[in-house]
Backbone as ProteinMPNN parsed JSONL, in Angstrom:
{"seq_chain_A": "XXXXXXXXXXXXXXXXXXXXXXXXXXXXXXXXXXXXXXXXXXXXXXXXXXXXXXXXXXXXXXXXXXXXXXXXXXXXXXXXXXXXXXXXXXXXXXXXXXXXXXXXXXXXXXXXXXXXXXXXXXXXXXXXXXXXXXXXXXXXXXXXXXXXXXXXXXXXXXXXXXXXXXXXXXXXXXXXXXXXXXXXXXXXXXXXXXXXXXXXXXXXXXXXXXXXXX", "coords_chain_A": {"N_chain_A": [[83.652, 143.759, 66.066], [81.518, 146.596, 66.054], [80.525, 147.539, 63.57], [80.82, 145.308, 62.042], [78.757, 143.58, 62.423], [75.565, 142.795, 61.392], [72.036, 143.703, 61.362], [70.735, 141.337, 61.2], [72.145, 139.697, 62.812], [71.284, 139.814, 65.387], [70.85, 137.791, 67.085], [73.242, 137.21, 68.278], [73.526, 139.133, 70.236], [71.402, 138.363, 71.881], [72.379, 135.876, 72.76], [74.628, 136.681, 74.23], [73.35, 138.112, 76.228], [71.988, 135.981, 77.332], [74.166, 134.526, 78.333], [75.006, 136.255, 80.349], [72.758, 136.157, 82.009], [72.935, 133.477, 82.726], [75.271, 133.514, 84.259], [74.41, 135.05, 86.433], [72.453, 133.286, 87.316], [74.03, 131.155, 88.187], [75.117, 132.27, 90.468], [72.818, 132.46, 92.026], [72.067, 129.79, 92.296], [74.093, 128.497, 93.76], [75.571, 130.24, 95.915], [77.821, 130.185, 97.609], [79.634, 128.39, 96.378], [79.937, 129.699, 93.921], [81.14, 132.117, 94.68], [83.587, 131.149, 95.671], [84.61, 130.128, 93.316], [85.254, 132.455, 91.919], [87.314, 133.258, 93.445], [89.372, 131.721, 92.715], [91.698, 132.546, 91.6], [93.48, 133.134, 93.612], [92.981, 131.379, 95.629], [92.389, 128.007, 96.748], [90.008, 127.016, 97.614], [87.666, 126.477, 96.204], [88.406, 124.22, 94.684], [88.88, 122.375, 96.72], [86.309, 122.138, 97.728], [84.909, 121.001, 95.56], [86.26, 118.557, 95.242], [85.729, 117.359, 97.667], [83.015, 117.005, 97.608], [82.062, 115.736, 95.063], [79.738, 114.94, 93.679], [77.768, 116.684, 94.245], [75.586, 119.571, 93.811], [74.468, 119.439, 91.127], [73.04, 120.962, 89.202], [74.387, 123.391, 89.256], [76.979, 122.62, 88.39], [76.406, 121.547, 85.839], [75.298, 123.781, 84.482], [77.499, 125.458, 84.601], [79.375, 124.139, 82.977], [78.097, 124.27, 80.444], [77.893, 127.056, 80.158], [80.62, 127.82, 80.169], [81.514, 126.53, 77.854], [80.087, 127.911, 75.863], [81.153, 130.503, 76.223], [83.884, 130.127, 75.588], [83.655, 129.242, 72.911], [82.363, 131.461, 71.69], [84.268, 133.463, 72.177], [86.424, 132.488, 70.712], [85.476, 132.438, 67.983], [84.773, 135.12, 67.547], [87.208, 136.417, 67.953], [88.735, 135.228, 65.933], [87.263, 136.028, 63.663], [87.466, 138.849, 63.788], [90.251, 139.395, 63.757], [91.889, 137.401, 62.565], [90.717, 135.95, 60.451], [89.013, 135.89, 57.222], [86.367, 136.185, 57.286], [83.408, 138.032, 57.23], [81.282, 138.294, 58.934], [79.75, 136.817, 61.827], [78.017, 133.771, 61.994], [75.197, 131.855, 63.11], [75.357, 129.136, 62.597], [78.106, 128.673, 62.391], [78.87, 129.191, 65.044], [77.57, 127.058, 66.376], [78.933, 124.868, 65.273], [81.571, 125.271, 66.193], [81.077, 125.236, 68.923], [80.125, 122.589, 69.329], [82.412, 121.213, 68.515], [84.376, 122.052, 70.406], [83.163, 121.214, 72.82], [82.963, 118.437, 72.37], [85.662, 117.796, 72.157], [86.637, 118.438, 74.73], [85.132, 116.674, 76.33], [85.995, 114.213, 75.284], [88.755, 114.313, 75.914], [88.609, 114.422, 78.693], [87.363, 111.95, 79.409], [89.164, 110.144, 78.264], [91.537, 110.737, 79.631], [90.786, 110.101, 82.24], [90.444, 107.354, 81.923], [93.059, 106.54, 81.217], [94.339, 107.275, 83.556], [93.189, 105.415, 85.283], [94.158, 103.008, 84.171], [96.918, 103.298, 84.532], [96.934, 103.354, 87.207], [96.903, 105.743, 88.598], [94.76, 107.207, 89.301], [93.89, 108.794, 91.421], [95.579, 111.107, 91.643], [95.192, 112.024, 89.052], [92.479, 112.602, 89.046], [92.425, 114.785, 90.818], [94.055, 116.509, 89.368], [92.616, 116.878, 86.94], [90.28, 118.031, 87.944], [91.326, 120.415, 88.948], [92.386, 121.553, 86.583], [90.128, 121.801, 84.862], [88.571, 123.461, 86.423], [90.077, 125.787, 86.349], [89.714, 126.353, 83.662], [86.947, 126.919, 83.606], [86.949, 129.173, 85.224], [88.572, 130.964, 83.734], [87.034, 131.189, 81.402], [84.699, 132.485, 82.255], [85.812, 134.882, 83.111], [86.488, 135.876, 80.651], [84.254, 137.056, 79.65], [83.761, 139.878, 79.718], [85.918, 140.936, 78.026], [84.962, 139.646, 75.754], [82.541, 140.963, 75.219], [83.62, 143.453, 74.541], [85.034, 142.713, 72.264], [82.971, 142.176, 70.486], [81.379, 144.536, 70.37], [82.976, 146.802, 70.171], [85.652, 148.762, 68.738], [88.145, 147.42, 69.361], [91.628, 147.294, 69.933], [93.786, 144.782, 68.638], [96.016, 144.29, 70.134], [95.379, 144.687, 72.875], [93.612, 142.599, 73.383], [95.298, 140.441, 72.889], [97.113, 140.829, 74.975], [95.442, 140.294, 77.139], [94.954, 137.56, 76.622], [97.557, 136.529, 76.914], [98.001, 137.085, 79.616], [96.038, 135.472, 80.848], [96.912, 132.954, 79.956], [99.463, 132.833, 81.112], [98.744, 132.925, 83.791], [97.389, 130.481, 83.97], [99.468, 128.625, 83.421], [101.235, 129.149, 85.554], [99.638, 128.485, 87.754], [99.251, 125.759, 87.267], [101.885, 124.818, 87.499], [102.306, 125.378, 90.199], [100.471, 123.601, 91.235], [101.686, 121.154, 90.571], [103.99, 121.354, 92.175], [102.879, 121.448, 94.729], [101.685, 118.974, 94.859], [103.733, 117.189, 94.711], [104.646, 115.144, 96.39], [102.668, 113.195, 96.201], [102.72, 112.761, 93.465], [105.299, 111.78, 93.109], [105.195, 109.143, 93.878], [104.188, 107.853, 91.713], [105.759, 108.575, 89.554], [106.889, 107.949, 86.974], [104.665, 107.076, 85.409], [103.076, 109.317, 85.58], [104.62, 111.269, 84.291], [104.664, 110.151, 81.751], [101.966, 110.35, 81.182], [101.619, 113.187, 81.167], [103.288, 113.901, 79.028], [101.939, 112.662, 76.937], [99.322, 113.76, 76.918], [99.462, 116.489, 77.389], [101.857, 117.783, 76.479], [102.44, 116.671, 73.897], [100.013, 117.268, 72.332], [100.351, 120.07, 72.1], [102.688, 120.337, 70.548], [101.766, 119.089, 68.226], [99.772, 120.888, 67.49], [101.293, 123.199, 66.974], [102.817, 122.23, 64.845], [100.77, 121.777, 62.995], [99.83, 124.389, 62.544], [101.965, 125.492, 61.248]], "CA_chain_A": [[83.461, 145.188, 65.984], [80.11, 146.893, 65.899], [80.151, 147.644, 62.18], [80.931, 144.003, 61.395], [77.572, 142.786, 62.698], [74.353, 143.355, 60.81], [70.829, 143.561, 62.175], [70.331, 139.931, 61.196], [72.937, 138.989, 63.809], [70.8, 140.186, 66.712], [70.922, 136.568, 67.894], [74.48, 137.254, 69.052], [73.206, 139.924, 71.426], [70.571, 137.525, 72.741], [73.229, 134.869, 73.383], [75.442, 137.36, 75.246], [72.44, 138.371, 77.353], [71.77, 134.674, 77.95], [75.37, 134.195, 79.106], [74.954, 137.074, 81.569], [71.7, 135.584, 82.849], [73.458, 132.219, 83.253], [76.221, 133.855, 85.326], [73.584, 135.432, 87.575], [71.797, 132.068, 87.79], [75.034, 130.41, 88.953], [75.204, 132.909, 91.782], [71.606, 132.146, 92.763], [72.004, 128.356, 92.567], [75.013, 128.17, 94.859], [76.35, 131.463, 96.145], [79.107, 129.846, 98.236], [80.517, 127.807, 95.358], [80.185, 130.735, 92.926], [82.114, 133.038, 95.262], [84.877, 130.475, 95.707], [85.1, 130.028, 91.943], [85.863, 133.729, 91.552], [88.537, 133.418, 94.233], [90.298, 130.688, 92.286], [92.962, 133.17, 91.246], [94.395, 133.164, 94.759], [92.538, 130.432, 96.657], [92.021, 126.667, 96.28], [88.828, 126.594, 98.344], [86.715, 125.903, 95.25], [88.892, 122.888, 94.347], [88.65, 121.527, 97.888], [84.865, 121.9, 97.828], [84.509, 120.079, 94.5], [86.835, 117.239, 95.52], [85.092, 116.783, 98.853], [81.622, 116.671, 97.285], [82.057, 115.746, 93.598], [78.433, 114.655, 93.085], [76.79, 117.679, 94.694], [75.347, 120.75, 92.971], [74.386, 118.99, 89.733], [72.585, 122.056, 88.345], [75.474, 124.363, 89.187], [78.045, 122.065, 87.552], [75.923, 121.445, 84.468], [75.194, 125.117, 83.909], [78.854, 125.988, 84.487], [79.986, 123.517, 81.796], [77.458, 124.848, 79.261], [78.285, 128.463, 80.105], [82.028, 127.902, 79.793], [81.626, 126.127, 76.45], [79.597, 129.033, 75.059], [82.104, 131.616, 76.321], [85.087, 129.776, 74.82], [83.29, 129.215, 71.492], [82.118, 132.84, 71.267], [85.532, 134.202, 72.18], [87.247, 131.99, 69.606], [85.002, 132.84, 66.652], [84.835, 136.579, 67.414], [88.626, 136.766, 67.799], [89.142, 134.793, 64.596], [86.594, 136.866, 62.676], [87.952, 140.224, 63.854], [91.68, 139.617, 63.599], [92.652, 136.365, 61.869], [90.034, 135.378, 59.299], [88.445, 136.741, 56.177], [84.914, 136.145, 57.431], [82.919, 139.375, 57.535], [80.325, 138.268, 60.023], [79.556, 135.55, 62.521], [76.677, 133.206, 61.822], [74.821, 130.919, 64.169], [75.832, 127.803, 62.223], [79.512, 128.617, 62.765], [78.916, 129.082, 66.499], [77.195, 125.699, 66.759], [80.009, 123.954, 64.891], [82.689, 125.466, 67.118], [80.605, 124.797, 70.242], [80.115, 121.12, 69.327], [83.804, 120.771, 68.413], [85.03, 122.287, 71.688], [82.538, 120.346, 73.816], [83.353, 117.052, 72.083], [87.084, 117.658, 72.47], [86.808, 118.444, 76.184], [84.575, 115.425, 76.862], [86.892, 113.139, 74.871], [89.982, 114.385, 76.707], [88.302, 114.083, 80.086], [87.125, 110.509, 79.536], [90.401, 109.439, 77.935], [92.485, 110.934, 80.722], [90.312, 109.303, 83.37], [90.713, 105.957, 81.6], [94.504, 106.343, 81.318], [94.643, 107.327, 84.985], [92.786, 104.135, 85.864], [95.067, 101.98, 83.673], [98.229, 103.507, 85.154], [96.717, 103.353, 88.661], [97.192, 107.076, 89.15], [93.478, 107.883, 89.181], [93.713, 109.794, 92.478], [96.242, 112.341, 91.247], [94.572, 112.485, 87.807], [91.208, 113.222, 89.43], [92.744, 116.109, 91.353], [94.602, 117.321, 88.28], [91.531, 117.246, 86.022], [89.417, 118.967, 88.665], [92.041, 121.691, 88.99], [92.518, 122.085, 85.228], [88.823, 122.213, 84.352], [88.147, 124.616, 87.223], [90.773, 126.941, 85.775], [89.044, 126.645, 82.39], [85.691, 127.594, 83.925], [87.32, 130.488, 85.758], [89.052, 131.804, 82.63], [85.952, 131.427, 80.448], [83.817, 133.509, 82.805], [86.559, 136.137, 83.07], [86.565, 136.345, 79.26], [82.965, 137.619, 79.221], [83.907, 141.317, 79.455], [86.636, 141.092, 76.755], [84.102, 139.181, 74.668], [81.647, 142.085, 74.917], [84.427, 144.459, 73.845], [85.335, 142.185, 70.938], [81.785, 142.229, 69.636], [80.733, 145.829, 70.237], [83.889, 147.95, 70.136], [86.784, 148.676, 67.823], [89.246, 147.211, 70.298], [92.89, 146.909, 69.312], [94.18, 143.383, 68.829], [97.061, 144.258, 71.149], [94.792, 144.549, 74.203], [93.08, 141.247, 73.496], [96.449, 139.545, 73.004], [97.63, 140.99, 76.336], [94.523, 139.54, 78.0], [95.194, 136.137, 76.389], [98.857, 136.21, 77.508], [97.837, 137.105, 81.074], [95.3, 134.257, 81.231], [97.777, 131.799, 79.712], [100.508, 132.855, 82.141], [98.083, 132.539, 85.037], [97.126, 129.045, 83.894], [100.737, 127.901, 83.522], [101.751, 129.324, 86.916], [98.802, 127.701, 88.674], [99.533, 124.338, 87.031], [103.196, 124.555, 88.095], [102.097, 125.348, 91.647], [99.787, 122.33, 91.528], [102.716, 120.11, 90.538], [104.857, 121.493, 93.346], [102.115, 121.109, 95.928], [101.324, 117.55, 94.828], [104.927, 116.434, 94.339], [104.764, 113.914, 97.18], [101.741, 112.223, 95.621], [103.187, 112.462, 92.11], [106.554, 111.021, 93.164], [104.887, 107.719, 94.035], [103.87, 107.317, 90.383], [106.417, 109.583, 88.734], [107.051, 107.519, 85.585], [103.377, 107.074, 84.724], [102.569, 110.688, 85.496], [105.384, 111.937, 83.232], [104.145, 109.59, 80.51], [100.645, 110.948, 81.009], [101.791, 114.6, 80.814], [103.846, 113.962, 77.677], [100.939, 112.194, 75.973], [98.088, 114.542, 76.872], [99.682, 117.919, 77.554], [102.946, 118.296, 75.644], [102.272, 116.228, 72.518], [99.024, 118.068, 71.601], [100.888, 121.404, 71.804], [103.592, 120.185, 69.404], [100.939, 118.8, 67.051], [99.102, 122.128, 67.112], [102.305, 124.056, 66.358], [103.134, 121.635, 63.543], [99.623, 121.995, 62.095], [99.741, 125.806, 62.206], [103.021, 125.795, 60.278]], "C_chain_A": [[82.022, 145.491, 65.608], [79.693, 146.919, 64.445], [80.217, 146.321, 61.438], [79.645, 143.194, 61.516], [76.321, 143.495, 62.19], [73.172, 143.134, 61.743], [70.365, 142.108, 62.242], [71.079, 139.116, 62.244], [72.547, 139.394, 65.228], [70.83, 138.991, 67.657], [72.165, 136.573, 68.774], [74.282, 138.043, 70.344], [72.374, 139.106, 72.406], [71.406, 136.467, 73.467], [74.083, 135.49, 74.474], [74.595, 137.72, 76.466], [72.169, 137.065, 78.099], [72.953, 134.236, 78.794], [75.382, 134.97, 80.418], [73.909, 136.53, 82.545], [72.188, 134.288, 83.486], [74.453, 132.464, 84.387], [75.474, 134.246, 86.596], [72.916, 134.205, 88.184], [72.761, 131.209, 88.605], [75.142, 130.951, 90.374], [73.997, 132.539, 92.639], [71.536, 130.669, 93.159], [72.876, 127.983, 93.753], [75.961, 129.351, 95.053], [77.74, 131.154, 96.703], [80.102, 129.319, 97.197], [80.879, 128.839, 94.29], [81.249, 131.717, 93.422], [83.501, 132.42, 95.298], [85.469, 130.302, 94.313], [85.81, 131.312, 91.53], [87.114, 134.027, 92.376], [89.626, 132.45, 93.798], [91.661, 131.259, 91.91], [93.963, 133.172, 92.376], [94.016, 132.161, 95.859], [92.147, 129.1, 96.019], [90.759, 126.14, 96.97], [87.792, 125.954, 97.427], [87.104, 124.465, 94.908], [88.61, 121.923, 95.494], [87.168, 121.176, 98.015], [84.414, 120.878, 96.79], [85.016, 118.675, 94.781], [86.175, 116.558, 96.711], [83.641, 116.39, 98.606], [81.429, 116.683, 95.776], [80.688, 115.556, 92.953], [77.363, 115.668, 93.504], [76.626, 118.787, 93.656], [75.322, 120.385, 91.482], [74.01, 120.142, 88.807], [73.663, 123.119, 88.187], [76.561, 123.872, 88.227], [77.625, 121.997, 86.092], [75.845, 122.791, 83.776], [76.575, 125.729, 83.698], [79.559, 125.429, 83.256], [79.427, 124.131, 80.52], [77.89, 126.3, 79.074], [79.719, 128.623, 79.626], [82.224, 127.55, 78.324], [81.179, 127.247, 75.528], [80.602, 130.181, 75.066], [83.349, 131.344, 75.483], [84.79, 129.808, 73.32], [83.079, 130.628, 70.949], [83.414, 133.635, 71.18], [86.388, 133.784, 70.989], [86.771, 132.542, 68.264], [85.024, 134.358, 66.477], [86.278, 137.046, 67.239], [89.097, 136.411, 66.392], [88.539, 135.699, 63.522], [87.191, 138.265, 62.636], [89.399, 140.379, 63.417], [92.402, 138.617, 62.702], [92.023, 135.916, 60.56], [89.56, 136.412, 58.3], [86.927, 136.749, 56.213], [84.418, 137.498, 57.893], [81.927, 139.399, 58.676], [80.21, 136.864, 60.602], [78.145, 135.054, 62.246], [76.449, 132.137, 62.878], [75.321, 129.51, 63.878], [77.304, 127.636, 62.606], [79.675, 128.45, 64.276], [78.603, 127.664, 66.955], [78.302, 124.699, 66.437], [81.177, 124.045, 65.864], [82.316, 124.968, 68.511], [80.626, 123.272, 70.353], [81.54, 120.58, 69.305], [84.526, 120.897, 69.759], [84.49, 121.348, 72.758], [82.961, 118.894, 73.625], [84.811, 116.813, 72.452], [87.314, 117.573, 73.975], [86.296, 117.148, 76.809], [85.494, 114.25, 76.532], [88.167, 113.136, 75.711], [89.729, 113.976, 78.158], [88.151, 112.58, 80.267], [88.398, 109.715, 79.269], [91.41, 109.545, 79.067], [92.08, 110.156, 81.971], [90.622, 107.828, 83.143], [92.199, 105.646, 81.746], [94.936, 106.367, 82.784], [94.303, 106.026, 85.685], [93.75, 103.027, 85.448], [96.422, 102.071, 84.365], [98.156, 103.498, 86.681], [97.177, 104.661, 89.311], [95.898, 107.902, 89.13], [93.272, 108.95, 90.252], [94.334, 111.128, 92.08], [95.637, 112.9, 89.965], [93.24, 113.155, 88.102], [91.428, 114.629, 89.965], [93.22, 117.045, 90.247], [93.507, 117.79, 87.326], [90.58, 118.243, 86.666], [90.036, 120.356, 88.672], [92.073, 122.334, 87.611], [91.179, 122.583, 84.672], [88.266, 123.394, 85.146], [88.807, 125.887, 86.718], [90.137, 127.345, 84.446], [87.734, 127.383, 82.636], [85.955, 129.031, 84.392], [87.712, 131.442, 84.63], [87.926, 132.148, 81.654], [84.989, 132.501, 80.95], [84.511, 134.871, 82.808], [86.614, 136.717, 81.659], [85.281, 137.026, 78.796], [83.078, 139.106, 78.873], [84.731, 141.564, 78.191], [85.814, 140.641, 75.554], [83.122, 140.275, 74.251], [82.386, 143.153, 74.119], [84.778, 144.007, 72.435], [84.168, 142.377, 69.974], [81.356, 143.655, 69.337], [81.674, 147.036, 70.23], [85.026, 147.694, 69.162], [88.059, 148.532, 68.643], [90.489, 146.731, 69.56], [93.212, 145.456, 69.628], [95.212, 143.255, 69.939], [96.483, 144.005, 72.535], [94.224, 143.149, 74.422], [94.216, 140.24, 73.642], [97.08, 139.628, 74.396], [96.768, 140.205, 77.316], [94.765, 138.047, 77.868], [96.507, 135.698, 77.033], [98.75, 136.147, 79.031], [97.121, 135.836, 81.543], [96.163, 133.003, 81.063], [98.866, 131.694, 80.775], [99.943, 132.425, 83.492], [97.848, 131.033, 85.082], [98.403, 128.247, 84.115], [101.286, 127.968, 84.945], [100.964, 128.473, 87.903], [99.041, 126.205, 88.506], [100.879, 123.953, 87.636], [103.079, 124.466, 89.616], [101.389, 124.069, 92.075], [100.796, 121.188, 91.554], [103.578, 120.154, 91.787], [104.14, 121.07, 94.626], [101.822, 119.625, 96.008], [102.533, 116.663, 94.56], [105.08, 115.136, 95.137], [103.856, 112.819, 96.633], [102.205, 111.797, 94.238], [104.408, 111.562, 92.135], [106.324, 109.523, 93.316], [104.585, 107.043, 92.702], [104.52, 108.214, 89.33], [106.497, 109.184, 87.264], [105.737, 107.607, 84.819], [102.821, 108.49, 84.577], [103.306, 111.465, 84.409], [104.905, 111.448, 81.863], [102.784, 110.192, 80.172], [100.76, 112.391, 80.531], [102.318, 114.737, 79.392], [102.796, 113.619, 76.623], [99.779, 113.17, 75.811], [98.276, 116.05, 77.029], [100.718, 118.462, 76.578], [102.756, 117.931, 74.173], [101.206, 117.018, 71.753], [99.516, 119.469, 71.242], [101.807, 121.342, 70.591], [102.811, 119.897, 68.122], [100.229, 120.056, 66.555], [100.078, 123.074, 66.426], [102.671, 123.559, 64.959], [102.01, 121.89, 62.543], [99.546, 123.442, 61.641], [100.833, 126.225, 61.246], [102.636, 125.373, 58.882]], "O_chain_A": [[81.383, 144.705, 64.909], [78.637, 146.391, 64.094], [79.72, 146.219, 60.317], [79.46, 142.221, 60.786], [76.064, 144.651, 62.525], [73.288, 142.469, 62.772], [69.701, 141.694, 63.192], [70.703, 137.982, 62.538], [73.359, 139.331, 66.151], [70.834, 139.154, 68.878], [72.16, 136.018, 69.873], [74.796, 137.675, 71.4], [72.607, 139.146, 73.614], [71.175, 136.191, 74.644], [74.251, 134.893, 75.538], [75.067, 137.642, 77.601], [72.124, 137.037, 79.329], [72.771, 133.639, 79.856], [75.72, 134.424, 81.468], [74.148, 136.455, 83.75], [71.895, 134.021, 84.651], [74.48, 131.714, 85.363], [75.843, 133.835, 87.696], [72.817, 134.084, 89.405], [72.363, 130.603, 89.599], [75.243, 130.198, 91.342], [74.134, 132.328, 93.844], [71.014, 130.331, 94.222], [72.452, 127.244, 94.642], [77.016, 129.432, 94.424], [78.722, 131.788, 96.316], [81.255, 129.746, 97.148], [82.011, 128.852, 93.805], [82.148, 132.099, 92.673], [84.486, 133.09, 94.99], [86.689, 130.326, 94.146], [86.848, 131.266, 90.869], [87.88, 134.933, 92.05], [90.678, 132.364, 94.432], [92.66, 130.54, 91.904], [95.17, 133.209, 92.137], [94.668, 132.109, 96.902], [91.642, 129.063, 94.897], [90.477, 124.943, 96.912], [87.117, 125.002, 97.818], [86.243, 123.588, 94.846], [88.159, 120.799, 95.275], [86.819, 120.05, 98.368], [83.625, 119.986, 97.101], [84.287, 117.703, 94.584], [86.074, 115.332, 96.76], [83.097, 115.541, 99.311], [80.716, 117.539, 95.252], [80.484, 115.961, 91.809], [76.192, 115.521, 93.154], [77.435, 118.917, 92.738], [76.065, 120.954, 90.682], [74.599, 120.287, 87.736], [73.831, 123.682, 87.106], [77.01, 124.618, 87.357], [78.402, 122.35, 85.204], [76.269, 122.937, 82.629], [76.795, 126.442, 82.719], [80.266, 126.161, 82.563], [80.184, 124.476, 79.613], [78.213, 126.72, 77.963], [80.003, 129.465, 78.774], [83.009, 128.194, 77.627], [81.826, 127.506, 74.513], [80.872, 130.77, 74.019], [83.817, 132.219, 74.754], [85.583, 130.34, 72.543], [83.564, 130.955, 69.866], [83.631, 134.387, 70.229], [87.005, 134.625, 70.335], [87.576, 133.058, 67.489], [85.269, 134.841, 65.371], [86.544, 137.966, 66.466], [89.778, 137.203, 65.74], [89.227, 136.09, 62.58], [87.4, 138.813, 61.553], [89.752, 141.371, 62.779], [93.437, 138.956, 62.129], [92.744, 135.535, 59.639], [89.685, 137.62, 58.499], [86.275, 137.251, 55.298], [84.952, 138.058, 58.85], [81.752, 140.433, 59.32], [80.529, 135.87, 59.951], [77.191, 135.831, 62.265], [77.391, 131.594, 63.455], [75.67, 128.77, 64.798], [77.703, 126.577, 63.09], [80.509, 127.67, 64.736], [79.291, 127.124, 67.821], [78.58, 123.794, 67.225], [81.708, 123.026, 66.306], [83.132, 124.354, 69.197], [81.091, 122.727, 71.354], [81.848, 119.605, 69.991], [85.202, 119.966, 70.198], [85.258, 120.755, 73.515], [83.28, 118.2, 74.591], [85.159, 115.764, 72.993], [88.09, 116.739, 74.443], [86.932, 116.586, 77.701], [85.746, 113.394, 77.38], [88.61, 112.081, 76.167], [90.535, 113.273, 78.767], [88.744, 111.999, 81.176], [88.682, 108.734, 79.957], [92.06, 108.563, 79.422], [92.932, 109.616, 82.675], [91.02, 107.128, 84.074], [92.57, 104.623, 82.322], [95.788, 105.583, 83.204], [95.032, 105.579, 86.571], [94.124, 102.194, 86.274], [97.006, 101.055, 84.741], [99.174, 103.618, 87.363], [97.747, 104.68, 90.402], [95.927, 109.122, 88.967], [92.55, 109.918, 90.017], [93.681, 112.167, 92.172], [95.571, 114.117, 89.797], [92.902, 114.163, 87.482], [90.701, 115.556, 89.607], [92.84, 118.214, 90.196], [93.47, 118.96, 86.947], [90.125, 119.185, 86.018], [89.353, 121.351, 88.43], [91.816, 123.531, 87.48], [91.111, 123.66, 84.08], [87.562, 124.236, 84.589], [88.175, 126.942, 86.664], [90.031, 128.532, 84.138], [87.437, 128.364, 81.954], [85.263, 129.967, 83.994], [87.247, 132.581, 84.575], [87.868, 133.264, 81.138], [84.517, 133.329, 80.172], [83.879, 135.893, 82.542], [86.771, 137.927, 81.495], [85.219, 137.523, 77.672], [82.552, 139.545, 77.851], [84.292, 142.338, 77.34], [85.953, 141.191, 74.462], [82.899, 140.488, 73.059], [81.857, 143.693, 73.148], [84.816, 144.821, 71.511], [84.359, 142.697, 68.801], [81.007, 143.973, 68.2], [81.211, 148.176, 70.279], [85.32, 146.551, 68.811], [88.931, 149.4, 68.625], [90.414, 145.875, 68.678], [92.952, 144.966, 70.726], [95.278, 142.226, 70.612], [97.026, 143.202, 73.294], [94.341, 142.586, 75.51], [94.114, 139.295, 74.424], [97.529, 138.617, 74.935], [97.284, 139.534, 78.21], [94.784, 137.331, 78.87], [96.576, 134.623, 77.63], [99.334, 135.267, 79.664], [97.54, 135.202, 82.512], [96.152, 132.109, 81.91], [99.155, 130.608, 81.276], [100.569, 131.669, 84.235], [98.079, 130.389, 86.106], [98.421, 127.302, 84.904], [101.748, 126.961, 85.483], [101.539, 127.824, 88.776], [99.036, 125.461, 89.487], [101.007, 122.88, 88.225], [103.676, 123.591, 90.243], [101.668, 123.52, 93.141], [100.766, 120.349, 92.455], [103.864, 119.119, 92.389], [104.722, 120.418, 95.492], [101.721, 119.07, 97.102], [102.368, 115.494, 94.213], [105.587, 114.142, 94.616], [104.237, 111.649, 96.605], [102.103, 110.626, 93.873], [104.549, 110.679, 91.289], [107.171, 108.722, 92.923], [104.705, 105.825, 92.569], [103.89, 108.565, 88.332], [106.201, 110.0, 86.392], [105.693, 108.147, 83.714], [102.179, 108.818, 83.579], [102.687, 112.24, 83.68], [104.759, 112.238, 80.93], [102.498, 110.503, 79.016], [100.072, 112.782, 79.587], [101.854, 115.589, 78.634], [102.769, 114.215, 75.546], [99.302, 113.387, 74.698], [97.331, 116.81, 76.818], [100.489, 119.48, 75.925], [102.895, 118.787, 73.3], [101.462, 117.414, 70.616], [99.145, 120.003, 70.197], [101.723, 122.191, 69.704], [103.157, 120.403, 67.055], [100.098, 120.267, 65.349], [99.74, 123.686, 65.412], [102.815, 124.342, 64.02], [102.269, 122.186, 61.377], [99.231, 123.709, 60.482], [100.672, 127.196, 60.507], [103.413, 125.556, 57.945]]}, "name": "protein", "num_of_chains": 1, "seq": "XXXXXXXXXXXXXXXXXXXXXXXXXXXXXXXXXXXXXXXXXXXXXXXXXXXXXXXXXXXXXXXXXXXXXXXXXXXXXXXXXXXXXXXXXXXXXXXXXXXXXXXXXXXXXXXXXXXXXXXXXXXXXXXXXXXXXXXXXXXXXXXXXXXXXXXXXXXXXXXXXXXXXXXXXXXXXXXXXXXXXXXXXXXXXXXXXXXXXXXXXXXXXXXXXXXXXX"}
């Protein structure tokens, strides 16, 4: 909320401007890939492009990862500060800690899942799954930019932000289910290992998070 941020927190405005500039830069670096990313809600063209040329567009991919990490970190700390925590203002040190934590977690999960996929000999389906899942994360993080602006500079009701979070979560779950259905022939060849993988890296962390929050 606007009154929660003092003049000393002008850095937050600069970061939000930097995020906007980064979004524009993505469009300039690769307009075709950027457009397909925004169509991810109803089209898989972006996924097909990434899978067909995984080593192309290094600058686009790198900037997209950094941008998404900043958006997720900013959204988390502003939501927590406004509605869940007792912190009166956001500081740059907190942002860096959350950013490093989120980035480290995503990198660790990606590398671990790739390794498990290799061990279980399901690296092909895992590669497709990770590409799809991380693309959805990038898509959702960029979509969160406008709600993030509202979180910082307006007295927005928690209800509207929660509705946005529910919509994004529902979209993610539906798209993942559709991925499973579309890839069922490939998954069925390694069904046991894939179920073991899903239980270990998707379901178990959710139960651990729920247990921790209790």
